[in-house]
C-alpha positions in Angstrom: 36.9 -34.4 307.9 37.5 -30.7 308.1 34.7 -28.2 307.7 34.3 -24.6 308.5 31.3 -22.3 309.2 31.0 -19.0 307.3 28.8 -16.3 308.7 29.1 -13.3 306.5 26.8 -10.3 305.9 26.6 -8.1 302.9 25.2 -4.6 302.4 24.6 -1.9 305.0 20.8 -1.9 305.0 19.9 -5.6 304.8 22.2 -8.5 305.7 22.3 -11.8 303.9 23.7 -14.6 306.1 25.2 -17.6 304.6 25.9 -20.7 306.7 27.7 -23.2 304.7 29.9 -26.1 305.6 32.3 -26.5 302.7 34.3 -29.7 302.4 36.8 -29.3 299.6 37.7 -32.9 298.9 34.0 -33.7 298.8 32.5 -30.7 297.1 35.3 -29.9 294.6 34.2 -31.1 291.2 35.8 -34.3 290.1 37.5 -33.7 286.8 38.1 -36.0 283.8 40.6 -33.9 281.9 40.7 -36.1 278.8 37.0 -36.1 278.2 36.8 -32.3 279.0 39.5 -31.7 276.4 37.6 -33.7 273.8 34.4 -31.8 274.4 36.2 -28.5 274.1 37.7 -29.3 270.7 36.4 -27.4 267.7 34.1 -29.3 265.5 35.6 -30.1 262.1 33.3 -29.0 259.2 34.2 -29.9 255.6 34.5 -26.9 253.4 33.7 -26.8 249.7 35.7 -23.9 248.2 34.8 -24.8 244.6 37.0 -22.8 242.3 38.1 -20.4 245.0 41.7 -20.3 246.2 43.2 -17.4 248.1 46.3 -17.4 245.9 44.4 -17.6 242.7 44.7 -14.4 240.6 41.7 -12.0 240.6 39.9 -11.6 237.3 38.3 -8.2 236.8 35.7 -7.9 234.2 35.2 -4.4 232.7 31.9 -3.7 231.0 31.3 -0.9 228.7 27.8 0.3 227.7 27.0 2.5 224.9 23.6 3.9 224.4 22.6 4.5 220.8 19.5 6.1 219.4 18.5 6.1 215.8 15.7 7.7 214.0 12.7 5.4 213.7 14.1 2.8 216.1 14.1 2.3 219.8 17.3 2.9 221.7 19.5 -0.1 222.0 22.3 -0.9 224.4 25.5 -2.8 223.5 28.0 -4.0 226.0 31.5 -5.4 225.8 33.5 -7.0 228.5 37.2 -7.7 228.8 38.9 -9.8 231.3 42.4 -8.8 232.5 44.8 -9.9 235.2 45.2 -7.1 237.6 48.5 -7.0 239.5 48.4 -4.2 242.2 52.2 -4.1 242.3 52.7 -3.6 238.6 50.1 -0.9 238.5 51.8 1.0 241.3 55.3 0.6 239.7 54.0 1.3 236.2 55.7 -1.8 234.8 59.1 -0.9 236.3 61.1 -2.9 238.8 62.9 -0.6 241.2 65.5 -3.3 242.0 66.2 -3.8 238.3 66.5 0.0 237.8 68.9 0.1 240.8 71.0 -2.7 239.4 71.1 -1.1 236.0 72.2 2.2 237.5 75.0 0.4 239.4 76.2 -1.6 236.3 79.4 -0.1 234.9 78.1 -0.9 231.4 74.9 1.0 231.8 76.1 3.9 233.9 74.8 7.3 232.6 77.2 9.2 230.4 77.4 12.0 233.0 79.6 9.7 235.1 82.0 9.1 232.2 83.5 12.5 232.6 84.2 12.0 236.3 85.8 8.7 235.7 87.9 10.0 232.8 89.1 12.8 234.9 89.9 10.5 237.8 91.7 8.1 235.4 93.7 11.0 234.0 94.8 12.1 237.4 95.9 8.6 238.4 99.5 7.5 237.8 99.9 5.4 234.8 103.0 3.7 236.0 103.6 1.1 238.6 105.7 2.3 241.5 108.0 0.4 243.8 105.2 -0.2 246.3 103.5 -2.6 243.8 104.6 -6.2 244.4 105.6 -7.6 241.0 104.5 -11.0 239.7 108.1 -12.2 239.6 108.2 -12.1 243.4 105.2 -14.5 243.6 106.4 -16.9 240.9 108.8 -19.0 243.1 106.3 -19.4 245.9 103.6 -20.7 243.6 105.9 -23.2 242.0 107.0 -24.5 245.4 103.5 -24.8 246.8 101.6 -26.4 244.0 103.4 -29.6 243.2 102.3 -33.1 242.2 103.6 -36.6 242.1 101.2 -37.6 239.3 102.3 -38.1 235.7 101.8 -35.3 233.3 101.5 -35.0 229.5 102.5 -32.3 227.0 102.2 -31.7 223.3 105.4 -30.7 221.6 105.5 -28.8 218.2 107.5 -30.8 215.7 108.0 -28.1 213.1 107.6 -28.1 209.3 109.3 -26.8 206.2 106.5 -24.4 205.6 107.5 -22.7 208.8 111.1 -22.2 207.7 110.4 -20.7 204.3 109.3 -17.2 203.6 106.7 -16.3 201.1 108.1 -15.1 197.8 104.9 -13.5 196.6 104.6 -9.8 196.8 100.8 -9.6 197.2 99.5 -9.0 200.7 96.6 -11.4 200.1 99.1 -14.2 199.1 101.1 -13.6 202.2 98.1 -13.8 204.5 96.8 -16.9 202.8 100.2 -18.6 203.1 100.5 -17.8 206.8 97.0 -18.9 207.5 97.9 -22.3 205.9 100.9 -22.4 208.1 98.7 -21.9 211.2 96.4 -24.6 210.1 99.3 -26.9 209.8 99.7 -26.9 213.6 96.1 -28.1 214.1 96.5 -30.9 211.4 99.0 -33.0 213.3 102.4 -31.3 213.5 102.7 -32.0 217.2 103.7 -34.9 219.4 102.2 -35.9 222.7 104.6 -36.9 225.5 103.1 -38.9 228.3 104.1 -40.0 231.8 106.2 -37.0 232.5 107.3 -36.2 236.0 106.9 -32.7 237.3 110.5 -31.9 236.7 110.4 -33.4 233.2 107.4 -31.3 232.5 109.1 -28.2 233.6 112.2 -29.1 231.4 110.0 -29.5 228.4 108.3 -26.2 229.0 111.7 -24.6 229.2 112.7 -26.2 225.9 109.6 -24.7 224.3 110.6 -21.3 225.7 114.0 -21.7 224.2 112.6 -22.9 220.9 110.5 -19.8 220.8 113.5 -17.6 221.2 115.4 -19.6 218.6 112.6 -19.4 216.1 112.3 -15.7 216.6 116.0 -15.0 216.2 116.0 -17.1 213.0 113.2 -15.0 211.6 110.7 -17.9 211.8 107.9 -15.7 213.2 105.1 -18.1 212.3 106.8 -21.0 214.0 107.2 -18.8 217.1 103.5 -18.1 217.0 102.7 -21.8 216.7 104.8 -22.5 219.8 102.9 -19.9 221.8 99.5 -21.2 220.6 100.5 -24.7 221.5 101.6 -23.7 225.0 98.4 -21.7 225.5 96.4 -24.7 224.7 98.0 -26.4 227.7 96.1 -24.0 230.0 92.8 -25.6 229.0 94.0 -28.9 230.4 93.1 -29.6 234.1 93.8 -33.3 234.1 96.2 -32.9 237.1 94.3 -30.1 238.7 96.4 -29.5 241.8 99.4 -28.7 239.5 97.4 -26.1 237.5 98.7 -22.9 239.3 102.3 -24.0 238.6 101.5 -24.8 235.0 100.0 -21.3 234.7 103.3 -19.8 235.9 105.3 -21.8 233.5 103.2 -21.2 230.4 102.7 -17.4 231.1 106.5 -17.1 231.2 106.5 -18.1 227.5 103.6 -15.8 226.8 105.5 -12.9 228.4 108.5 -13.7 226.3 106.5 -13.7 223.2 104.7 -10.4 224.0 108.0 -8.8 224.7 109.6 -10.0 221.4 106.6 -8.8 219.3 106.6 -5.4 221.0 110.3 -4.9 220.6 110.1 -6.0 217.0 107.5 -3.4 216.1 109.2 -0.8 218.2 112.4 -1.3 216.3 110.6 -0.7 213.1 109.6 2.8 214.4 113.2 4.0 214.6 113.9 7.1 212.5 117.6 7.9 211.9 118.4 5.4 214.6 116.4 7.4 217.1 113.8 5.3 218.9 110.4 6.5 220.1 110.0 8.0 223.5 108.3 6.1 226.3 105.1 8.2 226.0 104.9 8.2 222.2 101.6 8.7 220.4 100.3 6.6 217.6 100.7 9.5 215.2 104.5 9.2 215.5 104.4 5.5 214.4 105.2 4.9 210.7 102.9 3.0 208.4 105.2 -0.1 208.2 105.2 -0.6 211.9 101.4 -0.1 212.1 100.9 -2.6 209.2 103.1 -5.2 211.0 101.2 -4.6 214.2 97.9 -5.1 212.5 99.3 -8.2 210.8 100.0 -9.8 214.2 96.5 -9.1 215.5 95.0 -10.5 212.3 97.1 -13.7 212.7 95.9 -14.0 216.3 92.3 -13.4 215.4 92.4 -16.4 213.0 93.1 -18.8 215.9 90.1 -21.0 216.2 90.2 -22.0 219.8 89.1 -19.5 222.4 91.7 -20.0 225.1 94.9 -19.7 223.0 93.4 -16.8 221.0 92.7 -15.0 224.3 96.1 -15.6 225.8 98.1 -14.7 222.7 96.2 -11.5 222.2 96.5 -10.6 225.8 100.3 -11.2 225.6 100.6 -8.5 222.9 98.0 -6.2 224.4 100.7 -3.5 224.8 101.1 -3.4 221.0 97.8 -1.6 220.8 99.7 1.6 221.6 101.1 1.6 218.1 97.6 1.7 216.6 95.5 4.2 218.5 95.3 6.0 221.9 92.1 4.1 222.8 93.2 0.7 221.6 94.0 -0.7 225.1 91.0 0.8 226.8 88.8 -0.7 224.1 90.5 -4.1 224.1 90.4 -4.7 227.8 86.6 -4.8 228.2 86.4 -7.0 225.1 88.9 -9.5 226.5 87.1 -9.5 229.8 83.9 -10.5 228.0 85.8 -13.2 226.1 86.7 -14.9 229.3 83.0 -15.5 229.9 83.2 -18.1 227.3 85.6 -20.3 229.3 83.5 -23.0 231.0 86.0 -24.2 233.6 85.9 -21.7 236.6 89.5 -22.5 237.5 90.8 -21.9 234.0 88.7 -18.8 233.8 90.0 -17.2 237.0 93.6 -17.7 235.9 92.7 -16.1 232.6 91.4 -13.1 234.5 94.6 -13.0 236.6 96.7 -12.9 233.4 94.6 -10.1 231.9 95.0 -8.2 235.1 98.8 -8.7 234.9 99.1 -7.3 231.4 96.5 -4.7 232.1 98.4 -3.3 235.0 101.6 -3.2 233.0 100.2 -1.2 230.2 97.3 0.7 231.7 97.2 0.6 235.5 94.8 3.5 235.5 92.0 1.6 233.8 90.6 0.1 237.0 87.1 -0.1 235.7 87.9 -3.1 233.5 89.7 -4.8 236.4 86.7 -4.3 238.6 84.4 -5.7 235.9 86.8 -8.7 235.5 86.5 -9.6 239.2 82.8 -8.9 239.3 82.4 -11.5 236.5 84.3 -13.9 238.6 82.0 -13.4 241.6 79.0 -14.1 239.4 80.4 -17.3 237.9 82.0 -18.8 241.1 78.8 -20.8 241.8 79.9 -23.0 238.9 82.2 -24.9 241.3 79.0 -26.5 242.7 77.9 -27.7 239.3 78.0 -31.3 238.1 81.0 -30.7 235.7 83.4 -29.5 238.4 82.1 -31.9 241.0 82.5 -34.9 238.7 86.0 -33.8 237.8 86.9 -33.5 241.5 85.5 -37.0 242.2 87.6 -38.5 239.3 90.8 -36.8 240.6 90.0 -37.5 244.3 90.3 -33.8 245.2 88.2 -32.4 248.1 86.5 -29.0 247.8 88.8 -27.3 250.5 91.9 -28.3 248.6 90.3 -27.3 245.3 89.5 -23.9 246.6 93.1 -23.3 247.5 94.0 -23.5 243.8 92.2 -20.2 243.3 94.4 -18.4 245.8 97.2 -17.2 243.6 94.8 -15.8 241.0 92.6 -14.1 243.5 95.6 -12.8 245.4 96.9 -11.1 242.3 93.6 -9.8 241.1 92.9 -8.2 244.4 96.3 -6.6 244.5 95.9 -5.1 241.1 92.5 -3.7 242.0 93.6 -2.3 245.3 96.7 -0.6 243.9 96.3 3.2 244.1 92.6 2.7 244.4 90.6 6.1 245.2 88.1 6.8 248.4 85.6 4.6 245.9 88.0 1.7 246.8 86.3 1.2 250.1 83.0 0.6 248.5 84.4 -2.2 246.5 86.5 -3.6 249.3 83.4 -4.1 251.5 82.1 -6.6 248.9 85.3 -8.3 248.0 86.4 -8.9 251.6 83.1 -10.6 252.2 83.7 -12.8 249.2 87.3 -13.8 250.0 86.4 -14.5 253.6 83.7 -16.9 252.5 85.7 -18.9 250.0 89.5 -18.4 250.4 92.3 -18.7 252.8 93.7 -16.1 255.2 96.5 -15.1 252.7 94.0 -13.5 250.3 92.1 -11.9 253.2 95.3 -10.5 254.7 96.3 -9.0 251.3 93.1 -7.0 251.2 93.1 -6.1 254.8 96.7 -4.9 254.7 95.8 -2.6 251.8 92.7 -1.3 253.7 94.9 -0.4 256.6 97.2 1.5 254.3 94.2 3.4 253.0 92.9 4.1 256.4 96.1 5.5 258.0 96.1 8.9 256.4 92.4 9.6 256.9 90.8 8.6 260.2 87.4 10.0 259.2 86.8 6.8 257.3 86.8 4.7 260.5 83.2 3.6 260.7 83.0 3.1 257.0 86.1 1.0 256.6 85.5 -1.1 259.7 82.4 -2.5 258.0 84.9 -4.5 255.9 85.3 -6.8 258.9 82.0 -8.6 258.0 82.9 -12.1 258.8 84.4 -14.0 261.7 87.1 -15.4 259.5 88.8 -12.0 259.6 89.3 -12.2 263.3 92.2 -14.6 263.2 94.1 -12.8 260.4 97.5 -11.4 261.2 96.5 -8.0 259.9 93.4 -7.8 262.2 95.2 -6.7 265.4 97.0 -3.9 263.7 93.7 -2.9 262.3 92.2 -2.5 265.8 95.4 -1.0 267.3 95.1 2.0 264.9 92.2 3.3 267.1 93.9 4.8 270.2 90.9 6.8 271.5 88.6 4.6 273.6 85.3 5.9 272.2 86.5 5.3 268.6 87.7 1.8 269.5 84.4 1.0 271.1 82.5 2.2 268.0 84.7 0.0 265.8 84.1 -3.0 268.0 80.3 -2.3 267.9 80.4 -2.2 264.1 82.3 -5.4 263.9 79.9 -7.2 266.2 76.9 -5.9 264.3 78.4 -7.2 261.1 79.2 -10.6 262.8 75.7 -11.0 264.1 74.1 -9.9 260.8 76.1 -12.1 258.5 77.3 -15.1 260.6 74.8 -17.8 259.7 76.3 -20.8 261.6 77.5 -21.2 265.1 81.2 -21.4 265.9 83.5 -23.0 268.3 86.9 -22.0 266.8 89.1 -21.1 269.8 91.0 -18.4 267.9 87.8 -16.8 266.7 86.2 -17.0 270.2 89.2 -15.4 271.8 89.2 -12.5 269.4 85.5 -11.9 269.7 85.7 -12.2 273.5 88.4 -9.5 273.3 86.1 -7.3 271.3 83.2 -7.8 273.6 85.4 -7.2 276.6 86.4 -3.9 275.1 82.8 -2.9 274.8 81.9 -4.1 278.3 84.8 -2.3 279.9 83.6 1.0 278.4 80.5 1.0 280.6 80.7 3.3 283.6 78.4 5.3 285.8 77.8 7.9 283.1 76.8 5.4 280.4 73.3 5.9 279.2 70.8 3.0 279.5 70.2 2.9 275.8 73.9 2.4 275.2 74.0 -0.4 277.8 71.1 -2.1 276.1 72.9 -1.9 272.8 76.2 -3.2 274.1 74.4 -6.0 275.9 72.4 -7.0 272.8 75.6 -7.2 270.7 77.3 -9.4 273.4 74.2 -11.6 273.7 74.2 -12.0 270.0 77.7 -13.3 270.1 77.0 -15.6 273.1 74.1 -17.2 271.1 76.4 -18.0 268.2 78.8 -20.0 270.3 78.2 -23.8 270.2 80.5 -26.6 271.1 78.0 -29.2 269.9 77.8 -32.2 272.2 80.7 -31.0 274.3 78.4 -29.6 277.0 81.2 -29.3 279.6 83.1 -27.0 277.3 80.0 -25.0 276.6 79.4 -24.5 280.4 83.1 -23.5 280.8 82.5 -20.8 278.1 79.5 -19.5 280.0 81.4 -19.4 283.2 84.2 -17.4 281.6 81.7 -15.0 279.9 80.0 -14.4 283.3 83.3 -13.3 284.8 84.0 -11.0 281.8 80.6 -9.3 281.5 79.4 -8.9 285.1 78.5 -5.2 284.7 75.8 -5.8 282.1 72.7 -7.3 283.6 71.0 -8.4 280.3 74.2 -10.4 279.5 73.9 -12.3 282.9 70.3 -13.0 282.2 71.1 -14.4 278.8 73.8 -16.6 280.4 71.3 -18.0 282.9 68.9 -18.8 280.1 71.7 -20.3 278.0 72.8 -22.6 280.9 69.2 -23.6 281.6 68.9 -24.5 277.9 72.1 -26.5 278.2 70.7 -28.5 281.0 67.6 -29.2 279.0 69.6 -30.3 276.0 71.5 -32.7 278.2 68.2 -34.1 279.4 67.1 -34.4 275.8 70.2 -36.3 274.8 69.8 -38.7 277.8 66.1 -39.0 277.2 65.5 -38.1 280.8 67.5 -41.0 282.2 70.6 -39.3 283.6 73.8 -41.1 284.3 75.9 -40.3 287.2 78.0 -38.0 285.1 75.2 -36.1 283.4 73.3 -35.8 286.7 76.4 -34.1 288.2 76.6 -31.9 285.1 73.0 -30.7 285.3 73.5 -30.0 289.0 76.5 -27.9 288.0 74.3 -26.0 285.6 71.7 -25.5 288.3 74.4 -24.2 290.7 75.5 -21.7 288.1 72.1 -20.2 287.9 71.5 -20.3 291.7 74.8 -18.4 292.2 74.2 -15.9 289.4 70.6 -14.8 290.0 71.2 -12.9 293.3 73.6 -10.6 291.5 70.7 -9.1 289.4 69.1 -5.9 290.4 65.7 -6.2 288.9 63.5 -8.0 291.4 61.0 -9.4 288.9 63.8 -10.6 286.8 65.1 -12.5 289.8 61.6 -13.9 290.6 61.1 -15.2 287.1 64.5 -16.7 286.8 64.1 -18.4 290.1 60.9 -19.9 288.9 62.3 -20.8 285.4 65.5 -22.3 286.9 63.4 -24.3 289.4 61.4 -25.7 286.6 64.5 -26.8 284.8 65.9 -28.4 288.0 62.6 -30.2 288.5 62.7 -31.5 284.9 66.2 -32.9 285.5 65.1 -34.6 288.7 67.1 -32.2 290.9 64.4 -32.0 293.5 66.3 -30.5 296.4 67.8 -27.8 294.0 64.3 -27.1 292.7 63.0 -26.6 296.3 65.9 -24.2 296.9 64.9 -22.1 293.9 61.2 -22.1 294.9 62.0 -21.2 298.5 64.2 -18.3 297.2 61.3 -17.1 295.1 58.9 -17.2 298.1 61.3 -15.3 300.3 61.8 -12.7 297.7 58.1 -11.8 297.3 58.0 -9.5 300.4 60.8 -7.4 298.8 58.6 -6.5 295.8 58.2 -2.7 295.9 54.9 -0.9 295.4 56.2 0.9 292.3 58.7 -0.3 289.7 60.2 1.4 286.7 58.9 0.1 283.4 60.3 1.7 280.2 61.4 4.7 282.3 58.1 5.2 283.9 57.0 4.3 287.5 54.1 1.9 287.5 52.3 -0.2 290.3 53.8 -3.6 290.7 50.6 -5.4 291.7 49.8 -6.6 288.2 53.3 -8.0 287.6 53.2 -9.8 291.0 49.8 -11.3 290.2 51.1 -12.6 286.9 54.2 -14.1 288.5 52.2 -15.8 291.3 49.7 -17.3 288.8 52.6 -18.9 287.0 54.1 -20.0 290.3 50.8 -21.7 291.3 50.8 -23.6 288.0 54.3 -25.0 288.8 53.5 -25.8 292.5 50.8 -28.3 291.3 53.5 -30.8 290.2 56.1 -30.0 292.9 56.2 -33.0 295.3 56.3 -32.3 299.0 59.5 -32.6 300.9 59.4 -35.5 303.3 60.9 -33.3 306.1 58.9 -30.1 305.4 55.3 -31.3 305.8 52.3 -31.3 303.6 52.1 -28.4 301.0 54.9 -26.6 302.7 55.6 -24.4 299.7 52.0 -23.5 299.2 51.6 -22.6 302.9 54.8 -20.5 302.9 53.6 -18.6 299.8 50.2 -18.0 301.3 51.8 -16.6 304.5 53.9 -14.2 302.4 50.8 -13.1 300.4 48.9 -12.5 303.7 51.7 -10.4 305.2 52.4 -8.4 302.0 51.1 -4.8 302.2 48.7 -4.3 299.3 47.4 -1.1 297.9 44.1 0.0 299.6 42.2 0.2 296.3 43.6 -3.1 295.0 41.8 -6.4 294.8 44.7 -8.3 293.5 45.2 -10.1 296.8 41.7 -11.6 296.5 42.2 -12.5 292.9 45.4 -14.3 294.0 43.4 -16.2 296.7 40.8 -17.2 294.1 43.6 -18.6 291.9 44.8 -20.5 295.0 41.4 -22.2 295.1 42.0 -23.3 291.5 45.3 -24.8 292.6 43.8 -26.6 295.6 40.9 -27.9 293.6 43.4 -29.4 291.1 45.3 -31.0 293.9 42.3 -32.9 295.1 42.0 -34.8 291.8 43.0 -38.4 291.6 45.2 -37.7 288.6 46.7 -34.2 287.9 46.1 -32.5 284.6 49.9 -32.5 283.9 53.1 -34.0 285.3 56.9 -33.7 285.0 58.4 -36.8 283.4 60.0 -39.1 285.9 58.9 -36.9 288.8 56.2 -38.2 291.1 53.8 -35.4 292.1 51.6 -35.5 295.2 48.8 -37.4 293.4 51.2 -40.3 293.2 52.9 -39.8 296.6 49.6 -39.5 298.6 47.3 -41.4 296.4 44.2 -39.6 297.6 45.0 -40.1 301.2 42.4 -38.6 303.5 44.9 -36.7 305.7 46.3 -35.0 302.6 42.8 -34.0 301.5 42.0 -32.8 305.0 45.0 -30.5 304.9 43.8 -29.1 301.6 40.4 -28.5 303.2 42.0 -26.5 306.0 43.8 -24.3 303.5 40.5 -23.8 301.6 38.8 -22.7 304.8 41.4 -20.0 305.4 41.4 -18.8 301.8 37.6 -18.7 301.4 37.3 -16.8 304.7 39.8 -14.2 303.4 37.8 -13.8 300.2 34.4 -13.4 302.0 35.9 -11.0 304.6 37.2 -8.8 301.8 33.8 -8.9 300.0 32.2 -7.7 303.3 34.6 -4.7 303.5 33.6 -3.6 300.0 30.0 -2.9 301.1 30.6 0.8 301.2 29.0 2.9 298.4 32.3 3.9 296.8 33.5 0.2 296.5 30.2 -1.5 295.4 31.5 -1.8 291.8 34.6 -3.7 293.0 32.4 -5.9 295.2 30.2 -6.7 292.2 33.2 -7.6 290.1 34.8 -9.8 292.7 31.6 -11.6 293.5 31.1 -12.5 289.9 34.8 -13.6 289.7 34.3 -15.9 292.8 31.1 -17.2 291.3 32.9 -18.2 288.2 35.5 -20.0 290.3 32.8 -22.1 292.0 31.1 -22.7 288.7 34.3 -24.1 287.2 35.8 -26.0 290.1 33.0 -26.7 292.6 30.5 -29.6 292.7 27.3 -27.7 292.5 25.2 -30.8 293.3 25.9 -29.9 296.9 23.0 -27.8 298.0 24.9 -25.4 300.3 27.6 -24.8 297.6 24.8 -24.2 295.2 23.2 -21.7 297.5 26.5 -19.9 297.9 26.8 -19.5 294.2 23.3 -18.1 293.9 24.0 -15.5 296.7 27.2 -14.4 294.9 25.2 -14.1 291.7 22.7 -11.9 293.3 25.4 -9.8 295.1 27.1 -9.2 291.8 24.1 -7.5 290.2 22.4 -6.2 293.4 23.5 -2.6 293.1 23.4 -2.3 289.3 27.2 -2.5 288.7 27.2 -5.8 286.9 28.0 -6.0 283.2 24.7 -7.2 281.7 26.3 -8.7 278.6 28.7 -10.7 280.8 25.8 -11.9 283.0 23.8 -13.0 280.0 26.7 -14.9 278.5 27.4 -16.6 281.8 23.8 -17.7 282.1 23.8 -19.0 278.5 26.9 -21.0 279.3 25.2 -22.6 282.4 22.2 -23.5 280.2 24.4 -25.2 277.6 26.2 -27.1 280.4 22.9 -28.4 281.7 22.3 -30.3 278.4 25.5 -32.3 278.9 25.5 -35.8 280.5 25.4 -35.7 284.4 24.9 -32.0 284.4 21.1 -31.8 285.0 21.7 -29.9 288.3 22.7 -27.0 286.2 19.1 -26.7 285.0 17.9 -26.0 288.5 20.8 -23.6 289.1 19.9 -21.6 285.9 16.3 -21.2 287.2 17.6 -19.7 290.4 19.8 -17.1 288.7 17.6 -14.2 287.7 18.9 -11.4 285.5 18.2 -7.9 286.9 18.0 -4.7 284.9 20.0 -1.7 286.0 16.7 0.1 286.7 
């Protein structure tokens, strides 16, 4: 059994000699960690809150007192109280909501009148005609018909005609004519139609063409009401989504008939305006239109207004929207917002979006400068798009066996057209809108729609490079990065500094808005290209703040990459990223942490029982970290990563790899400089080293000894490094470290350690309390305690007495917590340290009082009666 004599004197005038034989494995306090934890738990006390609740509104009672005095009577006091709910936010805002005010200010319908003049001036300056750069609807027609096909059977209602439709009214009174024509319109809704079932797609298209031809024939034979009935009947077909995947093609076919009807009506009224066989000019004014033409035009609008069903009434009125030019100059501008509002009454979101697309079509033909109505149209669509998640749509998709991804593609032609109309000849305001719409299309639509918008953005950017940073914010979502138009977007920025700013803006948007991880290879390649562009811009002149920003953006991207359970692919990605971003140290640190996390996820999946394959994989992860850490320049970063990676290796039963990490950390300690840079300022490194070593000691408790390295080889190596390290003359950190080593050695003498690593046998299991193992611990304790007491002796000078007092009390608390004070000699050592701590008047009286109170409380616990005698031997001395 190992013991050691200590003969140490304190103070210059009078020496206190202490001769103690300290046997650690005998005099270290035996610990029962479970019972100690139970004793330290907070006592649960039932609380009775009564009516109190922290979220309950506060009721404030206001009392008013009035003093009244009357002649011949004593003064009396009357009081009244009122209870009110006081809301501190509403009192500050004075009943107004700043967000509501902001939204109201941004709403086109509630914009102040002062903005109307600006918009009118802008609208006036815009071209009112579509140029050759506008892609016409006719060019999209064939593509839609070819793409949206079906093999299911279709149905259609055919108009059978009636004698009423062939005859003209003989009466001369206007009221009689209107009444007769209304009756003819009612005739359609009372059964003058025939439903054809089980039609193939080609049969359906043939029937629609027949209706188109019937419309032309009825018109040429002066059967205008019959023509209107055909158009109404065809418009009703657009409310039918029975075969939903065919709806885009149905829309194309039906709107062909509506276009024909609108053209016939317009040309009919225009022909009535001819004076002496001279037709009106293209930019005629309503004043030049004769009364007969105006009356006929009004008659058409009155007929359409009498249509009962919303969808046919909307489509037919939209088809003759251009005819408003015959009535007033503001007719079209007044009609467009109203028709936009009418669409809000259409419940099916797919039917509604195609109605909006048709309104944009006719609106662009007659008034392309009225973009405000188009913007409002699309804004309404954004607000109602959530309807696709409602029960009505979901039930419909279930019945037709249509998945959501396929259903969303049905919106593409309509959205594609709406966005094209909005983007055409849009002002520098266009970018404000594009930022929102690109985000929406990226979330819900295919790359075709996104490409349409992005191509137009590029066209707007080209003439004015000052919009770079504003426009690049459009690239908000990762879905943009695989678009065909994206590379030309980046290639526009030839100057490296500008290109880097664009890449930074894109990555900021990605990190901000990307909510889910990604593993798409095309997306990853594009983002790696962007991050590589940012990384390669770093040089010797790059500021540290800039490096930190770039590293943060790249790290944000790395954190968003996940291949799920494909851990090998995940590790391959980290290896590739390491080779690409080797000049940014924070990125390498993030990669090391990510690989360590990957190893722990593998352990979690395997529940700690690694197979041969997973064991090899975690060793590969460990090797990644061991190779990467030495490339870092910050020494404390390397120390902490060695420790962290060693812990990960230990948790995955990679014992030899864990030893390698810990050995590397021990060998690195002597390289720690006296001063290090922290936030641009030079600071002593002692405190950082002390913190690291304390964490290291906590890990070493569970690290098993290597069979070829001897007992506690890592602890011995670390103590040798600490002993040889050159500490500051006025620093006591070395002794504080030695005191923490005593904590470690005391814990190592316990039969069962306070914590373990799952499936790793620590020294308590390997040695099982073997006497030789405990003897080695005793030898280490002898050396450590000798170092502590020698240092206390050197602090006996007048200028260091305060430090001596503090360290003596620190050592006293260590013995109090970890030593067995039933041993008389250890008990005497603690008393001498107590007296030394307060001998020269530098002890903190409050701390000493609290320590003594703690000892007295401990004495009342079972098997702690020896603390009573100790408390009697610990006097409190005043500073005087």
